[in-house]
C-alpha positions in Angstrom: -27.6 10.8 -10.4 -29.9 13.3 -8.6 -29.0 14.6 -5.1 -31.4 12.3 -3.2 -30.1 9.2 -4.9 -26.5 10.4 -4.6 -26.9 11.0 -0.9 -28.4 7.6 -0.4 -25.7 5.9 -2.5 -22.9 7.6 -0.7 -24.4 7.1 2.8 -24.7 3.4 2.1 -21.0 3.2 1.2 -20.0 5.1 4.4 -22.3 2.9 6.5 -20.6 -0.2 5.1 -17.1 1.1 5.8 -18.0 2.0 9.4 -19.5 -1.5 9.8 -16.3 -3.1 8.5 -14.1 -1.1 10.7 -16.3 -1.0 13.8 -15.8 2.7 13.9 -18.3 5.6 13.4 -16.9 8.7 11.6 -17.6 12.1 13.1 -16.9 13.6 9.7 -18.6 11.5 7.1 -16.9 13.4 4.2 -13.6 11.9 5.4 -15.0 8.4 5.1 -16.3 9.1 1.6 -13.1 10.6 0.4 -11.2 7.5 1.6 -13.3 5.4 -0.8 -13.2 7.8 -3.7 -10.8 7.1 -6.6 -9.9 10.1 -8.8 -11.6 8.5 -11.8 -14.9 8.7 -10.0 -14.5 12.3 -9.2 -13.7 13.1 -12.9 -16.6 11.1 -14.2 -19.4 11.6 -11.7 -19.0 14.4 -9.1 -16.3 17.0 -9.3 -17.4 18.3 -5.8 -16.0 15.2 -4.2 -12.4 14.8 -3.0 -10.4 11.7 -3.8 -8.3 9.7 -1.4 -4.8 10.7 -2.5 -4.0 13.0 0.4 -5.5 10.6 2.9 -3.4 7.8 1.3 -0.2 9.8 1.9 -1.1 10.3 5.5 -2.3 6.7 6.0 1.0 5.3 4.8 2.8 7.0 7.7 0.1 6.0 10.2 0.3 2.3 9.2 4.1 2.4 9.3 4.0 3.5 12.9 1.3 1.0 13.9 3.1 -1.9 12.3 6.5 -0.8 13.8 4.9 -0.9 17.3 3.5 -4.4 16.7 6.9 -5.7 15.6 8.9 -4.1 18.4 6.5 -5.4 21.1 6.5 -8.9 19.6 10.2 -9.1 18.8 11.9 -6.8 21.4 15.3 -8.4 20.8 15.3 -8.3 17.0 17.9 -6.2 15.2 16.9 -3.0 13.4 17.5 -4.5 10.0 15.3 -7.5 10.7 12.5 -5.3 11.9 12.8 -3.0 8.9 12.6 -6.0 6.5 9.5 -7.3 8.3 7.8 -3.9 8.4 8.5 -3.2 4.7 7.0 -6.6 3.8 3.9 -5.9 5.8 3.3 -2.4 4.5 4.1 -3.5 1.0 1.5 -3.1 -1.8 0.7 -6.7 -2.1 0.3 -7.4 1.6 -1.8 -4.3 2.3 -4.0 -5.3 -0.6 -4.4 -8.7 1.1 -5.5 -7.0 4.3 -8.0 -4.8 2.3 -9.5 -7.9 0.8 -10.0 -9.4 4.3 -12.5 -6.7 5.0 -13.8 -6.6 1.4 -12.9 -3.0 0.7 -13.0 -3.8 -3.0 -16.8 -4.0 -2.7 -17.3 -0.3 -1.6 -14.6 1.7 -3.4 -16.0 4.4 -5.7 -14.6 4.0 -9.3 -15.5 5.3 -12.7 -17.2 3.0 -15.3 -13.9 2.7 -17.1 -12.1 1.5 -13.9 -14.9 -0.9 -13.1 -14.8 -2.4 -16.6 -11.1 -2.9 -16.3 -11.6 -4.6 -12.8 -9.7 -1.7 -11.1 -11.1 -2.8 -7.7 -9.1 -6.0 -8.0 -5.7 -4.3 -8.5 -3.2 -4.6 -5.6 -2.1 -1.0 -6.2 -5.6 0.5 -5.9 -6.6 -1.6 -2.9 -3.4 -0.7 -1.1 -4.0 3.0 -1.7 -7.6 2.7 -0.5 -6.5 0.8 2.6 -3.9 3.5 3.5 -6.5 6.2 2.8 -9.0 4.6 5.2 -6.6 4.6 8.1 -5.5 8.1 7.2 -9.2 9.2 7.4 -9.6 7.6 10.8 -6.5 9.3 12.0 -7.8 12.8 10.8 -11.3 12.1 12.1 -9.7 11.3 15.5 -8.1 14.7 15.6 -4.7 13.2 14.7 -4.7 10.9 17.7 -3.1 7.5 16.9 -5.1 5.4 19.3 -8.3 4.9 17.3 -6.6 3.8 14.0 -4.2 1.6 16.1 -7.0 -0.1 17.9 -8.9 -0.8 14.7 -5.8 -2.2 13.0 -4.8 -4.3 15.9 -8.3 -5.7 16.4 -8.8 -6.6 12.7 -5.3 -7.6 11.6 -2.7 -8.0 14.4 -3.2 -11.7 15.0 -3.3 -12.4 11.3 -0.1 -10.6 10.6 1.7 -12.4 13.4 0.4 -15.7 12.1 1.7 -14.8 8.6 5.1 -14.0 10.0 5.2 -17.2 11.9 4.3 -19.2 8.8 6.6 -17.2 6.6 3.6 -16.1 4.5 4.6 -12.5 3.8 6.0 -11.1 0.6 9.7 -10.8 0.2 10.7 -7.1 0.3 13.2 -7.1 -2.6 13.8 -3.3 -2.2 15.0 -3.8 1.4 16.9 -7.0 0.6 18.7 -5.3 -2.2 19.6 -2.3 -0.1 21.2 -4.6 2.5 23.3 -6.2 -0.1 24.4 -2.9 -1.8 25.3 -1.3 1.5 27.5 -4.3 2.4 29.2 -4.7 -1.0 29.3 -1.1 -2.3 28.6 1.2 0.6 25.7 2.7 -1.3 21.9 2.3 -1.6 20.0 1.6 -4.9 18.5 4.5 -6.7 15.2 4.4 -8.7 14.5 6.4 -11.8 11.2 6.9 -13.5 11.3 5.8 -17.2 7.8 6.0 -18.5 4.0 5.6 -18.0 2.1 4.3 -20.9 -1.5 3.5 -21.6 -4.9 5.0 -20.7 -5.4 6.5 -17.3 -7.3 3.5 -16.0 -4.7 0.9 -17.0 -1.3 2.7 -17.0 1.8 0.6 -17.1 4.8 2.2 -15.3 8.4 1.5 -16.0 11.1 2.2 -13.4 14.9 1.7 -13.4 16.9 0.5 -10.5 20.6 1.7 -10.5 23.2 0.0 -8.3 26.6 1.5 -8.0 26.6 2.8 -11.6 27.5 -0.6 -12.9 24.2 -2.5 -12.6 20.9 -1.2 -14.1 17.7 -3.2 -14.2 14.1 -2.2 -15.2 10.7 -3.3 -14.0 7.1 -2.7 -15.2 3.9 -2.6 -13.2 0.5 -1.0 -12.6 2.1 1.4 -10.1 5.5 2.9 -9.6 5.9 0.8 -6.4 5.2 -2.4 -8.3 7.6 -1.4 -11.1 10.4 -0.5 -8.5 9.9 -3.8 -6.7 10.3 -5.8 -10.0 13.4 -3.9 -10.9 14.8 -4.4 -7.4 14.0 -8.2 -7.6 16.0 -8.6 -10.8 19.0 -6.7 -9.4 18.8 -8.7 -6.2 18.8 -12.0 -8.1 21.7 -10.9 -10.3 23.8 -9.9 -7.3 23.0 -13.0 -5.2 23.7 -15.2 -8.2 27.1 -13.5 -8.6 27.8 -14.1 -5.0 27.1 -17.8 -5.4 29.4 -18.0 -8.4 32.2 -16.3 -6.3 31.8 -19.1 -3.7 32.1 -22.0 -6.2 
């Protein structure tokens, strides 16, 4: 791809992102980085930066924004209830759902291998891009929270509150499990990395959930988060089933 075509190609992606957000980036490189998967950097243009650092920052930005929404909407809710709701909303599967609402999958930059494996459809990848986009807006706004907050609230606040009202949010098994283990054992679950197998574009991760040394479960997924959630779900189901048996 020559420089002229490359610039036109990248500029179009940035323009589409700005259109979806209703926000104009002062630093266009931030917008481009937010859309760039590491596989694209490796295969096409090693001068580009991928979205991993922005994703890290965006995770914290979204956590704050969602916390504010919940506290304002449910001012008398208990901390545990708010934590469960927030964890469900900023979960991988729900953020991927929000990413699809603005069609981020159509503009993310992926290698040919990732595209052939339908990487743009994976929840883990879409969640990462979504977080990176809000991290990029935050940095572009000189680390001022108002611009990303305004964008998020305008695009997603009403939808999120509707999902909560209709109980249409994913169950956060990691938080649910933690509540049970704190009550029954006075401890929180620990998660341990087991393995990552397969080629880079379709790795399968395996994580172990350890509860009070007695209970160990494992889960597999396309990201560590997904694998942890599956391991936590199995542990949660075991412990809640045991509780039912005790009450019989």
